[in-house]
C-alpha positions, -999 to 999 in steps of 0.1 A, spaced: 564 594 -411 568 573 -443 602 559 -449 609 541 -482 644 526 -486 638 502 -515 612 506 -543 609 470 -554 603 442 -529 593 413 -551 565 406 -526 538 412 -553 553 388 -579 527 362 -571 498 386 -580 490 396 -544 495 427 -525 491 438 -489 466 462 -475 476 487 -449 461 465 -422 485 436 -432 458 416 -451 470 400 -483 446 402 -512 448 397 -550 459 427 -570 426 428 -588 406 430 -556 379 456 -557 396 476 -529 428 477 -548 410 488 -579 393 515 -559 424 532 -545 443 525 -577 417 547 -595 421 573 -568 459 572 -574 453 576 -612 430 605 -606 457 622 -585 482 617 -614 458 634 -638 455 664 -614 493 666 -615 490 670 -653 463 697 -648 488 716 -626 515 713 -653 490 728 -678 484 757 -654 521 764 -653 523 763 -691 494 786 -696 504 820 -711 504 846 -684 477 868 -699 465 899 -682 439 891 -655 447 853 -656 473 852 -629 449 853 -599 428 825 -615 458 803 -622 472 808 -587 438 802 -569 431 770 -590 466 756 -584 462 761 -547 429 743 -547 443 714 -567 474 711 -544 450 707 -515 428 682 -533 459 661 -542 467 659 -504 431 649 -496 431 622 -523 462 607 -508 443 605 -475 414 589 -492 437 564 -508 451 556 -474 415 553 -460 405 528 -488 437 508 -483 430 504 -446 397 485 -439 382 488 -405 405 468 -382 390 437 -365 407 446 -332 405 479 -314 434 502 -321 445 537 -311 462 543 -345 448 575 -361 430 568 -393 437 589 -424 404 598 -442 384 624 -459 360 642 -436 327 661 -440 345 695 -440 365 684 -471 332 678 -489 319 712 -477 350 729 -490 346 713 -524 310 725 -525 321 760 -516 347 759 -544 322 746 -569 297 774 -560 325 800 -562 336 790 -597 300 784 -609 285 817 -598 304 836 -626 294 812 -654 264 814 -677 238 786 -674 244 758 -698 221 753 -728 237 721 -741 263 695 -730 299 705 -734 324 685 -755 358 681 -738 382 709 -750 381 746 -745 419 750 -740 446 728 -725 437 734 -689 400 728 -695 407 696 -715 429 683 -688 402 690 -662 378 669 -683 403 640 -682 403 643 -644 365 645 -644 361 612 -663 388 594 -643 370 607 -611 337 592 -623 354 559 -628 369 560 -594 335 568 -580 320 537 -597 348 516 -582 343 530 -547 305 525 -549 310 489 -562 333 483 -532 306 495 -508 279 475 -527 301 443 -523 297 447 -485 332 461 -479 337 489 -454 336 523 -471 326 556 -454 296 576 -467 318 606 -467 343 590 -490 316 583 -516 302 619 -513 337 634 -516 345 616 -549 310 625 -563 315 662 -555 350 661 -569 338 651 -604 313 679 -602 342 702 -592 362 693 -623 333 699 -646 327 734 -632 365 741 -632 368 730 -668 342 756 -677 357 783 -655 391 777 -671 377 781 -706 360 814 -697 388 829 -675 416 820 -699 398 831 -731 389 799 -748 356 790 -764 336 761 -751 324 736 -777 288 727 -773 272 694 -783 249 699 -813 229 667 -817 214 674 -851 249 674 -867 255 638 -860 
């Protein structure tokens, strides 16, 4: 149970913050940047869900909108668990405290979702420019923020910090998920995809 009685504590005024294990680190520490990007990603998903609610209720679109919103709601919960995992490095002393984390089955579910949306799409013949309707464009924002979060998590692992392999896989699959969902949104909601045409540049 999380209980927050006061929003500001002034504890971070000196440029440091506390990890979930009680360790004090600078606010620009690689671990803070990692779960900060995960938090930003979660916020962009909130905006995708707002766009889903704004989308005109065209015939045949309701099922798609409901299914996608349910998946995004689940992913937001999983990302909060991932943020908690990144904020809590492996304790130096044994503990019985349960650890929040993303697990292999979360990665498998993402892969199942990706395959489900992708099966109905035509193969790509060019790269896609972000756009294709408000929902698709918002998904592209989530995709690019997710890629940045992935880079930060990989950098954290490369620096010798404790990061699970599953966490890295999860963020990698999630960026793929948003790419496929952006395409599915354009197709299912009746918007044209804009393809990159190199010779026009």
